[in-house]
N, C-alpha and C positions, 0 to 999 in steps of 0.2 A: 420925245419918245420914251426916254428913261423915266420921266415922271408918270407917264401913262402906265408903264409896267409896274412902277412902285405903287401907284393907286390900286392897280389890280390885285397885287399881293396883300395890300392893306385891307381891301374889302374882303378878300378871301379869309384873312386872319380874323376879321370881325365876325364873319359868318360862322367860322369855326368856334369862336368864343361864345356866341349866342346859342349855337346848337349844343355845345358842351355844357353850358350853364343850365339849360333845361334838362339835359341828360342827368347831370349830377343832382339837380333839384329833385327829380323824380326818384332817383336812387336813394337819396337821403330821406325823402318822405316815406319811402317803403321801409327803410331800415328803422325808422322811428315808430313803425307799426308792427310790432312782433306778432300780434294776432293775425294780421293780414298775411305775413310770411308763413305762419303756422298753417293757416287755412289753405293758402295757395299750394304749398309744398306737401304738407302732411295730410291735409283733408282728403283730396282725391285718392292718395295712396292708401289711406286707412279704409276708405270705402271699397276700393278694389280688393284690398286684402281680405276684408270681411266677406266680400262676395266670393272670393276664391276659396275661403275656408268653409263657407256655408253652403255652397252649391253642391247638390247631391245628384245632379243629372235629371233628365226629363222623362225617364222611363217610369210610367205611373204604376201604382198599385191599386187595383180596382176591386172593391168588394163585390163578389159575384154570387148570384143566386141561380141555382140549377133547377130547372123544371123537368122532371122525368115523367114518362108516360105512366098512366094508371095501369101498370102491368106488374104482376108479382115477380117477374124476372129482373126488374130493376129495383135495386136496393135503395133504402132511404139513408144509409150510412155514408156520411161524407168521406170517410177514410177509403171507401171503395173507389172513389173517383178522384182522390187527391192527386195522384201521380199523372192524371190526364190534363191537369191545369198547370200553366206556366207560372212564373213568379209575378206576372202582370195581373192575371185573373186569380184573385185569392178567393177560393171557395169558402163561403161562410154559411150558406143556408141551402137546404134542399127541400123542395116542395113538389107536390103533384098538381097543385092548383095554379093555373096560369094567371087567373085574375088576382090572386094574392100576390104573386110576384110582381105584376104590373103596378099594384097599389104600393108595394114597397119601393118600386122605382120612382113612382110619382112623389112619394113622401120622402125621398132622398135617404131611405134606410139601406139602399143598396145602389151600387153604381152601374152594374151590368146584370142583365137577365139572359141566361143561356137556356134555350128551349130545345130539348132533345126531340128529334122527329119520331112520331108514332109509327110503328110497323115499318121500321127502316129496311128490314130484310126483304119484305114483300115489295117495297118500292124499288129497291135495287134489282130484284129478280124480274120485275116487270120492265126493266130497261130505263129507269129514271133515276135521277139523283135524289138521295135522301138528304133533305136540306135542314141544317140547323138554323134556328133563328136567334139572333143576338140583338137585344134591345138595350138602349142606353139613352141618357139625357146629357148632352154636352153642347154648350153654346160656343165653346172654344173650338175653332176649326182644326187647330193643331191636335188637341186632345181627341177630337172625333176621328181624325185620321189615324191616330195611334190605336184607338179601339178597333177600327176596321182592319188595320194592318195585323194586329195581334190575333184578331178573330180568324183572319185568313191563315195565318201561320199555325194557329191551333188546329184548324180543320185539316191543313196539310199534314200535320203530324199524325192526326187520326187516320187520314188516308194512307199514310206510310205504314202505320201499324196494321191496318186492315189488309193492305196489299201484301205485306210480309206474311200475314196469316193465310191469305188466299193462295199465294204462289209457292210458299215455302222456299226450298232451295232448288226446286226442279223447274224445268221449262216444258214439261210434257203438256199437250193440249188436253182440254177437258173431255174430248171425245173418248179418251181411253177409259175414264171413269164411267161415262155413259155406257160404253160397250161392256165393261165389267159388271155394271149394275144390270144391264139387260141379260147377261148370262146368269147372274144371280137370281133374277126374277124367273127365268125359264127353269132353272134348277129347283127353285122353291115350289113352282107349280107342279113339276114332276114329282117332288118329294111328297107333296100332299096326296097326289094320286096314288103313289106307291104305298104310302101308309094306309090309306083308306082301302086299298086292295089287299093289304096284308102281305105284301111282297117285301120281306125283310132284306133279301140280298140286294134288290134294286134300290131300296131305301138307303142301305148302307153305302152303296156306290154313290148315290146322290149326296149323301152327307159328306163323304170324302172330297167330292168335287167342289161342294159349297165351301168347305174349309179353304181350299186353294183359292177359290174366287174371292172370298172375304179378305184373305191376305193380300191378293193383288189389288183389290179395291182400296184397301187401307193404305197401300204404298203409293197410290197415285197422288200427285199434287192437288188435283181438283177435290180430293176428299177433304183436305184442309180448308179449301175454299168453301165447301158446303158448311163446315163447322163454323167458320168465321161469319158467313152471311146469316146463319141461323142463330148467332149469338150464344152458341153452346160452349160450355167449358170442358165437357168430357167427350169421349169417343162415341159417336152415334152408332157405331157398329158393335159396341160392346154388348148390348142386349141381344142382338142377333147371334153373336158368338156364344153367349150363354145358353140360348135356346138350342142352338145347334149341338153344343156339347151335351146338354141334357138328353136330346133325342138319341145321340150316339151312345150314351151310357145305357139308355133303355134297350136299344137294339143289341148291345153286347149282352144284356141280361135276358135276351129272348123275348122282350115285350114289343109287340107290334100292334098298331091300330088302337092304342089306348086313348081315352078322352084327353088326357094330359098331353100326349104326343101330338094329337090332331090340333089342339089349341096352340101348342108351340109352333107347329108347322104353319098354321094359318097366320100367326104373328110374323114368322119369317117371310111369308108370302106378302103380307101387307108392308113390312119394312123394305123389302126389295123393290116393290112397286114405288114406294115413296122416294127411295134413293135414285131410282131410274128417272122418275119425273123431275126431281130437283137437278140432277146432273144434266138432263136435257135442257132445262131452263138456263143453267149456267152457260151452256154453249151458245145461247142466243143473246147473252148480254153484250151490248156494244163495247168496243174497246175503250172508248172515252169514259164510259161509266165504270168499266172494270178497273181502269188505272186510277180513277178518282171517284169512288162510290159515294162520297159525302161532299156536300157543298154548304155554303153559308150565305145568309142574307142578313146583313147588319143594318138595322133601321134606327135612325135618330128620331126620338119621340117628341122633341121640342116642336112648337108650332111652326117655325120656319128656320131652317139652318142658315145662319148668317154667313156672309162672305168674310174674308179676313179683314177687309176695310170696315165692315159693319161691326165686327167683333171688337176691334181696337178703338173705334170711334168714341164710345162712352168713356173709356179710360183716358183718351187724349183730352176730351173736354174737361174731365175732372183734374187732370194734371195741369192743364193750362190755367184753369181757374185758381187752383191752389197756388201755383207759382206767382201769378199776377197779384193775388191777394196778399201773399207773404211779402212780395217786393214793395207793394204800395204801403202796407202798414209799417214795415220796418224803415223804409226810406222817409216816410212822413215824420216819424218820431226823431230820427237822426237829423233830418233837415231842420226841424224846429230847434234842436239843441244848437246846431251850428249857426243858425241865423239869429240866435238870441231870443227866440220866442218863449223858451222855457223860463227865462227871467221874467217875462211879462206874466206867464201863467202863475208864477210863484206869488205875485202880489195881487192877482185877480181873484175874485170870489168864485172860484171853480175848483173842483176836485179832480184828481187824476183819472178816476173811473169815468167821470162825466166827459172829460176830453176824449178818452179812448172810445166811449160809446158813440159820441158825436161823429168821430172819424169813421167808426165801423158802419154806422147807418149810411153815410154818404158812399163809402166804398162798396158796401153791400148792395145798395140800389144800382150803382153803376155796373158791378160785376154780374148782378142778377140779369140785367138787360143783355149783357154780353153773352151769358150762358144761354139765355132763351134764343138769342139770334143764332148762336152756334148750332144748337140742336135743330132749329128750324132749317138752317142751310144744309145740315147733314141729312135731314130727312128728305128735303125737296131736291137738292142737287146731287147728293151722293147715293140716294136711295136707301139710307140706313133706316130699318123699320123702327116704328115706335108703337109697340103692341100694348103697353100697359097704361095705367091710369096716370094722366099728366100731374095729378095732385101729388102722387108719390114722388115724381121727379122733382117737383117744386120743393117738397120737404127735404129730399136728399141734397139738392143744390143749396138750399138755405143752410142746412147743417154743415155742409162742406165749406161754405163761405164763412160761417160763424167760427168754425174751428181753425180755418186757414188764417183768417185775420187775427185771431187770438195768437196763433203761432207766430205771425209776423210781429206783433207787439212784444211777444216774448223774446224773439230774436233781436229786436232793437236794443234790448238791455245789454247785449254783449258786443254791440258795434259802436265804435266812437266816430267813425266816418262813413260816408255813403259808400265808399269802396268796400269797406268791411261788410256793410249790410248786403250789398249786391253779392259779394262772395259767399256769405252765409246762405243767402237765398239759393244760389247755384248749387251749393253742397246739398241742401235739402232737395233740390230738383234731381240731382244725381242719385241721392238715396232713394227717392221715390221711384225712379226708373228701375233701379236694381232690386229694391226690396219691397216695393209697393204692389207687386203682382201685375206690373204693366205689360211685360212681355214674357215673364216666367211665372208659373203658378207658385203660390207660397209653399205648397207641399214639397217642392223640390229643394227647399232650403233647410239647412240644419236648424233645429228648434231654437237655440239661443240667438242665432242670427235672424231667424224669422221674426223674433220679437221686435226688431227694428221697424219692420213694416207696420206693426200695430200701433206705433207711435206717430204715424203719418195719416193725415185725413184722407189722402187719395186712396189708401188701401181699402177702406170701408166704402167710400163713395163710389169708386169705380165698379166694385162688385154690385152695389145696389142699383146703380144706373144700368148696368148690363141686365140685371134681373127685370127691371121695369121696362126697358126699351125692347129687349130681345126675347124675353120669356113670358112677359105678362104676369110677373110675380111681384108681390109686395116686398119691400125691403125687410130684412130680418130685424127684430127688435134689438138684438144684441148690437148690430152695427149702428143703428140709430142712437142707442144709448152711449155707445163708445164715442161716436162723433160729438155728441153733446157734452159728454164728460171731458173729452180732450179739449174742447173749446173753453169750457168753464175753467179748467185748470190753467190753461195758457193765459186767459184773461186775468185771473187772480194774480198769477206770478208777474205778468206784464204790468199790471197796475201797481203792484208792490215795488217793482224795479223803478217805474217812472216816479212814484212818490218819493223814493229815496233820492233820486237825482234832483227832484224839485226842492228837497229839504237841504241839499248841500249849498252852503253859503259861499 
């Protein structure tokens, strides 16, 4: 019995020794690799710190073009409308040509086109909403939602301003203005008749009564409503007041039934008829239109607005291909050194660039098939649209693989073990997620930090694949040249690093 207990504790001690030996072995192996410790501890921290410093928020700044009606009442001066736009819609251009604005939008010279409704006051007076049109081109569903949201907020602010002008500080109904305008119309008709009959006393009585009626009409809240709906900046009753004062002055001088008096009285008659008609129209406006006289219709002009899955799919494909290419290239070079293949290469009649190109062709063919299969499955199974020319997608993926494999060979020069190579590949993956425009637009990053994204193949290739697949647009020449230049630079440096290692005896 005692022997069985002793054997049990001996086996337990042996297990502890074996486990502790592997534990200390891995600890010692890690301590002997300062680069690994640096990359594991400081690498992610530095990436997160750079992201924290560089992130500037997601609120966009959209270059805006305003299309105003072909009406002299609407100015072409941007300063007139500047305070009507928020910090999101940055007014840059004003035009009266809708076609010109749409061409600017298609040519990416502007981000948003805001079209002011024509004859808005007549539309509202007829009981309908005067609708602003907001045109934009965004394949990013998040950015498209931002545009719609801020367009709605902007129109709500305009509604608030119009409502404040309409109602003023009072709560009296518009019928009071209509009644006052009706009295003014009756008095102006009587004044014309008295002047034509030469009855100075009766005319003077009508003038005094019309003075009181004008003051009462101007004091009603609905008078401000008429001013706001008509887009007027001055008092519409001021000309009538001036004509009335002139008629009163003539009557004081004893002048009755003069041509000038009759003309002024007829203008008063016409003005009073217009004010009565407009005030009656105001009383017929529905409450829903009165409280929100303006509305907005934001339209996305891209061929088909993608879902969030469709929007992120091209970037995911680019990110996966980049990570696999970097991992394969870097691990291949490190494994050759660890297995002693580099010693064979040193005495073989082959150069470093030939070795790298041979590996690149094999990995490029394999990853090209993987990329084609991924895009086929995305299109067939997930319904991700493919609107563009497949040839441009082939060119973009080829340059992505070329630059990513070159980056992998470049990384292999800084890794002495496979663990270090994997860790460096993971750091590049994290950098691509944070700084490559994967889920945040590059414009939301601080300029110096944004430059990190331009050193990664996924930044250019994801944008190009989105344009080809979702917009039916060709990749930009700048992005294609940048991918090719990045690949060439990485291959040159990678071959130089490999040749130095082969030269070491």
